[in-house]
C-alpha positions in Angstrom: -34.6 20.3 -48.6 -37.1 18.0 -46.9 -39.4 18.1 -49.9 -36.5 17.4 -52.3 -35.5 14.3 -50.2 -39.1 13.2 -50.2 -39.3 13.4 -54.0 -35.9 11.5 -54.4 -37.0 8.8 -51.9 -40.4 8.4 -53.6 -39.0 8.2 -57.1 -36.3 5.7 -56.1 -38.5 3.4 -54.1 -41.3 3.5 -56.7 -38.9 2.1 -59.2 -36.9 -0.4 -57.2 -39.9 -1.9 -55.4 -41.4 -3.0 -58.7 -41.0 -6.7 -59.2 -40.6 -6.1 -62.9 -37.5 -4.0 -62.2 -35.6 -6.9 -60.5 -37.0 -9.4 -63.0 -35.6 -7.4 -65.8 -32.3 -6.9 -64.0 -31.9 -10.7 -63.4 -33.5 -11.9 -66.6 -31.3 -9.9 -69.0 -27.9 -11.3 -68.0 -29.4 -14.8 -67.6 -30.9 -14.6 -71.1 -27.7 -13.3 -72.6 -25.7 -16.2 -71.0 -28.3 -18.8 -72.1 -28.3 -17.4 -75.7 -24.5 -17.5 -75.8 -24.4 -21.0 -74.4 -27.0 -22.3 -76.8 -25.3 -20.6 -79.7 -21.9 -22.1 -78.9 -23.3 -25.6 -78.3 -25.5 -25.4 -81.4 -22.7 -24.1 -83.7 -20.4 -26.8 -82.4 -23.0 -29.5 -83.0 -23.7 -28.2 -86.5 -20.0 -28.0 -87.3 -19.3 -31.5 -86.0 -22.2 -32.9 -88.1 -20.9 -31.2 -91.3 -17.4 -32.4 -90.6 -18.7 -36.0 -90.0 -20.7 -35.8 -93.3 -17.7 -34.5 -95.2 -15.7 -37.5 -94.1 -18.4 -39.9 -95.2 -18.9 -38.3 -98.7 -17.4 -40.7 -101.2 -19.5 -40.4 -104.3 -17.9 -37.0 -105.2 -15.9 -36.4 -108.3 -13.1 -33.8 -108.5 -12.0 -31.9 -111.6 -8.9 -29.8 -111.2 -8.1 -27.2 -113.9 -6.1 -25.0 -111.5 -3.2 -27.4 -111.0 -3.4 -26.7 -107.2 -5.1 -29.9 -106.0 -2.9 -32.9 -105.2 -4.0 -36.2 -106.7 -2.7 -38.1 -103.7 -4.7 -36.0 -101.4 -7.9 -36.7 -103.4 -7.1 -40.4 -103.5 -6.4 -40.4 -99.8 -9.9 -39.0 -99.2 -11.3 -42.0 -101.1 -12.5 -39.7 -104.0 -12.0 -39.8 -107.8 -10.3 -37.2 -109.9 -11.4 -36.8 -113.5 -10.1 -34.8 -116.5 -11.7 -31.5 -117.5 -12.9 -33.0 -120.7 -15.6 -34.9 -118.8 -17.1 -31.9 -117.0 -20.3 -31.8 -119.0 -21.0 -35.5 -118.7 -20.2 -35.4 -114.9 -22.5 -32.4 -114.4 -25.3 -34.3 -116.2 -24.8 -37.3 -114.0 -25.2 -35.1 -111.0 -28.3 -33.6 -112.4 -29.8 -37.0 -112.9 -28.9 -38.1 -109.4 -26.3 -40.7 -110.5 -23.5 -38.8 -108.9 -23.7 -37.2 -105.5 -21.6 -34.1 -106.2 -19.0 -32.6 -108.6 -16.4 -30.1 -107.5 -14.6 -28.1 -110.3 -11.5 -26.0 -109.5 -11.2 -23.7 -112.5 -8.1 -22.2 -114.1 -9.1 -18.8 -112.7 -9.0 -20.1 -109.1 -6.0 -18.1 -108.0 -7.4 -15.0 -109.5 -11.1 -15.2 -108.5 -10.7 -17.5 -105.5 -13.9 -19.2 -106.5 -14.7 -22.8 -107.5 -17.9 -24.6 -108.5 -19.9 -27.3 -106.8 -22.7 -29.2 -108.5 -24.9 -31.1 -106.0 -27.6 -33.6 -106.4 -30.4 -32.6 -104.1 -31.1 -29.4 -102.1 -30.1 -30.6 -98.6 -28.4 -27.7 -96.6 -26.4 -30.1 -94.5 -25.1 -31.9 -97.6 -24.2 -28.5 -99.1 -22.2 -27.6 -96.0 -20.5 -31.1 -96.0 -19.4 -30.9 -99.7 -18.2 -27.3 -99.2 -16.1 -28.4 -96.2 -14.8 -31.4 -98.1 -13.8 -29.2 -101.1 -12.1 -26.6 -98.9 -10.2 -29.3 -97.0 -8.9 -30.8 -100.2 -7.7 -27.5 -101.5 -6.1 -26.3 -98.3 -4.3 -29.7 -97.7 -3.0 -29.7 -101.3 -1.7 -26.1 -101.1 -0.1 -26.6 -97.7 1.3 -30.1 -98.5 4.7 -28.8 -99.7 5.3 -27.0 -96.4 5.6 -30.5 -94.7 6.0 -29.2 -91.2 2.7 -29.1 -89.2 3.9 -26.1 -87.3 4.5 -24.1 -90.5 1.2 -25.2 -91.9 -0.6 -24.0 -88.8 1.1 -20.6 -89.2 0.2 -20.4 -92.9 -3.5 -21.2 -92.0 -4.0 -19.2 -88.9 -1.2 -16.7 -88.8 0.4 -15.8 -85.4 -0.4 -13.7 -82.4 1.3 -10.3 -82.2 2.7 -8.9 -79.0 2.9 -5.1 -79.3 5.2 -3.0 -77.2 4.5 0.8 -77.7 6.5 3.8 -76.5 5.5 7.3 -75.7 8.0 10.1 -74.8 10.7 7.4 -74.6 8.8 5.3 -72.0 7.1 2.0 -72.6 3.3 2.3 -72.3 0.6 -0.3 -71.2 -0.7 -0.5 -74.8 -4.4 -1.3 -75.1 -4.6 -1.5 -71.3 -4.5 2.3 -71.1 -8.0 2.4 -72.8 -9.8 0.1 -70.4 -10.5 2.5 -67.5 -12.0 5.3 -69.6 -13.8 2.8 -71.9 -15.8 1.6 -68.8 -17.5 5.0 -68.7 -18.7 4.5 -72.3 -20.2 1.2 -71.3 -21.8 2.7 -68.2 -23.3 5.5 -70.3 -25.2 3.0 -72.4 -26.3 1.0 -69.4 -27.7 4.2 -67.9 -29.2 5.3 -71.2 -30.9 1.9 -71.8 -32.3 1.5 -68.3 -32.6 4.8 -66.5 -33.1 7.7 -68.9 -36.4 6.3 -70.1 -37.7 6.2 -66.5 -37.9 10.0 -66.6 -40.0 9.8 -69.8 -42.5 7.3 -68.4 -42.7 8.8 -65.0 -43.5 12.3 -66.2 -45.8 11.2 -69.0 -47.8 8.9 -66.8 -48.2 11.6 -64.1 -49.5 13.9 -66.8 -51.9 11.4 -68.3 -53.5 10.4 -64.9 -53.7 14.0 -63.8 -51.6 13.4 -60.7 -49.3 16.2 -61.8 -51.8 18.9 -60.5 -51.7 17.4 -57.0 -47.9 17.1 -57.0 -47.4 20.7 -57.9 -49.5 21.8 -54.9 -46.9 20.2 -52.7 -43.6 21.0 -54.4 -42.3 23.5 -57.0 -41.6 22.2 -60.5 -37.9 22.8 -60.1 -37.7 20.8 -56.9 -39.8 18.0 -58.5 -37.6 17.7 -61.6 -34.3 17.8 -59.7 -35.7 15.2 -57.2 -36.8 12.9 -60.0 -33.3 13.3 -61.6 -31.6 12.4 -58.4 -33.9 9.5 -57.8 -33.3 8.0 -61.2 -29.6 8.6 -60.6 -29.7 6.4 -57.5 -31.6 3.8 -59.5 -28.8 3.9 -62.0 -26.1 3.4 -59.3 -28.1 0.4 -58.0 -28.1 -1.1 -61.5 -24.4 -0.5 -62.0 -23.5 -2.0 -58.6 -25.7 -5.1 -59.5 -24.0 -5.7 -62.9 -20.6 -5.0 -61.4 -21.1 -7.7 -58.8 -22.3 -10.1 -61.5 -19.2 -9.3 -63.7 -16.8 -9.9 -60.7 -18.6 -13.2 -59.9 -18.4 -14.3 -63.6 -14.8 -13.4 -63.9 -13.9 -15.3 -60.7 -15.8 -18.4 -62.0 -14.2 -18.2 -65.5 -10.7 -17.6 -64.0 -11.0 -20.9 -62.0 -12.2 -23.0 -64.9 -9.7 -24.8 -67.1 -6.8 -23.0 -65.6 -8.2 -19.5 -66.1 -9.6 -17.5 -69.0 -7.6 -15.5 -71.5 -8.6 -11.9 -71.8 -9.2 -10.5 -75.3 -7.1 -7.8 -77.1 -4.2 -8.5 -74.8 -5.9 -7.0 -71.7 -4.0 -7.6 -68.5 -5.8 -6.5 -65.3 -2.5 -5.8 -63.5 -1.5 -3.4 -66.3 -4.7 -1.3 -66.5 -3.8 2.4 -66.2 -5.8 4.7 -63.9 -4.7 8.2 -65.1 -6.5 11.1 -63.3 -7.6 13.2 -66.3 -9.1 10.4 -68.5 -11.0 9.1 -65.5 -12.1 12.6 -64.3 -13.4 13.6 -67.8 -14.9 10.1 -68.3 -16.9 10.4 -65.1 -17.8 14.1 -65.8 -19.0 13.4 -69.4 -21.0 10.4 -68.0 -22.8 12.4 -65.3 -23.4 15.5 -67.3 -24.4 13.6 -70.4 -26.9 11.5 -68.4 -28.5 14.6 -66.8 -28.6 16.3 -70.2 -30.5 13.4 -71.8 -32.7 13.0 -68.8 -33.6 16.7 -69.2 -34.5 16.1 -72.8 -36.7 13.2 -72.0 -38.5 15.0 -69.2 -39.1 18.0 -71.4 -40.4 15.7 -74.1 -42.8 13.9 -71.7 -44.1 17.2 -70.3 -44.6 18.7 -73.7 -46.4 15.7 -75.3 -50.1 15.2 -74.6 -49.7 11.4 -74.1 -47.0 8.8 -73.3 -47.4 7.3 -76.8 -46.6 10.6 -78.5 -43.8 11.2 -75.9 -42.2 7.9 -76.9 -42.4 8.9 -80.6 -40.7 12.2 -80.0 -38.0 10.7 -77.8 -36.7 8.7 -80.8 -34.7 11.7 -81.8 -32.7 11.6 -78.6 -32.1 7.9 -78.9 -30.7 8.4 -82.4 -28.4 11.1 -81.0 -26.9 8.6 -78.6 -26.2 6.0 -81.3 -25.4 8.1 -84.4 -21.7 8.6 -83.4 -21.0 4.9 -83.9 -21.6 5.4 -87.6 -18.5 7.7 -87.5 -16.5 5.6 -85.0 -13.4 5.2 -87.3 -13.4 8.9 -88.0 -13.6 9.7 -84.3 -10.8 7.4 -83.5 -8.4 8.1 -86.4 -9.1 11.7 -87.5 -9.9 14.0 -84.5 -9.1 17.1 -86.5 -11.8 16.4 -89.0 -14.5 19.2 -89.0 -17.3 16.5 -88.7 -15.6 15.2 -85.5 -15.3 18.7 -84.1 -19.0 19.4 -84.8 -20.2 16.1 -83.2 -18.0 16.8 -80.2 -19.9 20.0 -79.4 -23.4 19.2 -80.9 -25.9 18.7 -78.0 -27.3 15.3 -79.1 -24.0 13.7 -79.8 -21.5 15.4 -77.5 -21.7 12.9 -74.6 -20.9 9.8 -76.6 -18.4 11.5 -78.9 -16.5 13.0 -76.0 -16.5 9.7 -74.1 -15.2 7.8 -77.1 -12.5 10.4 -77.8 -11.5 10.5 -74.1 -11.1 6.7 -74.2 -8.7 6.7 -77.2 -6.9 9.8 -75.9 -7.2 12.1 -78.9 -8.7 15.1 -77.0 -6.4 17.7 -75.6 -6.9 19.0 -72.1 -8.2 22.3 -73.4 -10.7 20.6 -75.8 -11.8 18.3 -73.0 -12.6 21.3 -70.8 -14.4 23.1 -73.6 -16.5 20.0 -74.4 -17.4 19.6 -70.7 -18.3 23.3 -70.3 -20.5 23.1 -73.4 -22.2 20.0 -72.1 -22.9 21.6 -68.7 -24.5 24.5 -70.5 -26.6 22.1 -72.6 -27.5 20.2 -69.4 -28.7 23.4 -67.6 -30.7 24.4 -70.7 -32.3 21.0 -70.9 -33.3 21.0 -67.2 -34.6 24.5 -67.5 -36.7 23.6 -70.5 -37.9 20.5 -68.6 -39.0 22.5 -65.6 -40.7 25.1 -67.8 -42.4 22.3 -69.9 -43.4 20.5 -66.7 -45.1 23.7 -65.4 -46.9 24.3 -68.6 -47.8 20.6 -69.1 -49.8 20.7 -65.8 -52.1 23.2 -67.5 -52.3 21.8 -71.0 -53.3 18.1 -70.9 -54.9 17.7 -74.3 -52.4 19.3 -76.6 -48.7 19.4 -77.4 -46.9 22.4 -75.8 -45.6 24.8 -78.5 -42.0 25.9 -78.5 -43.0 29.5 -78.5 -44.7 29.2 -75.1 -41.6 27.7 -73.5 -39.6 30.9 -74.0 -42.3 33.3 -73.0 -42.1 34.8 -69.5 
């Protein structure tokens, strides 16, 4: 037990004492916030510039063959409307630079929803300005008969729906029921992105610098692997706690700016549901899935002759964690599909698929237990293979361990 705790402490402190660990932890959310802020400011500035240019465009001619554009709207914008018979002459004047732009709304507009713009020059900003101007003319003309600004706003943007759902005769919390189990899906990918790879690099580096031989004189391979897994698990908990604190601080700040922040998808913190079984299975799938993938990575690092080759082999497991999202609609809407059943019990995809299905609630209690039992079996096998590969890897530094050797006594 003392040796196990020493391995756990060493693995944990080795990682968290690295400046790069905390730099990455702090830099990632800061960079994301900066990118989002720059993107919002940049998009707004670009949109404002295009809108301003659209208002200043006067040397633009309009030809309406669709019958949808209102002549008064065109005149009110300070533009000229010409008959369809002059299209060729107008297009030539644009080509020669005598006319800034020509907008043609064809007779097929209602069918194809496409109109033509002929522009003098190749300026991207001008392209955006003329397109915005043409869209505004068309929308204003179409919505003009509605008269009421409120009705026009509904026609343009629609309205927000408020959904009330019932189950077994009782009103449910709607989308708020998915929030708690969905957190485990998010946590899995945080763990997967930050912590699982630590097992890969830790073992492969020890094998490359030949420190593995000295380590195995002090502890047994099983103790070492379990100690490493527990150490990395503690690192993961540290990261989750750190990001959780940042999320709470961010929410408090946003909630006190401009009278509060509206949550997307109708999320109401006071209505979030904490049912026992979804949370139990979400936590179980998270822990077992993490340990299973950590076992895969450890086995890969121990079996490969170098960290470079270990990284190449590990791509298979990274694919297994992200492939389920190519089937996301199938997982959510058709749980009885044979493909969904297969992905639920296949070792490389089972953690993510089970977490997603647990979130949307389309797994029965029996199927959840079967998926968890299958994952536990895969986890035990992966750790057993990791221990065996680690033991063999200490003896074979220059070559890849063959699968046949792993299953020999």
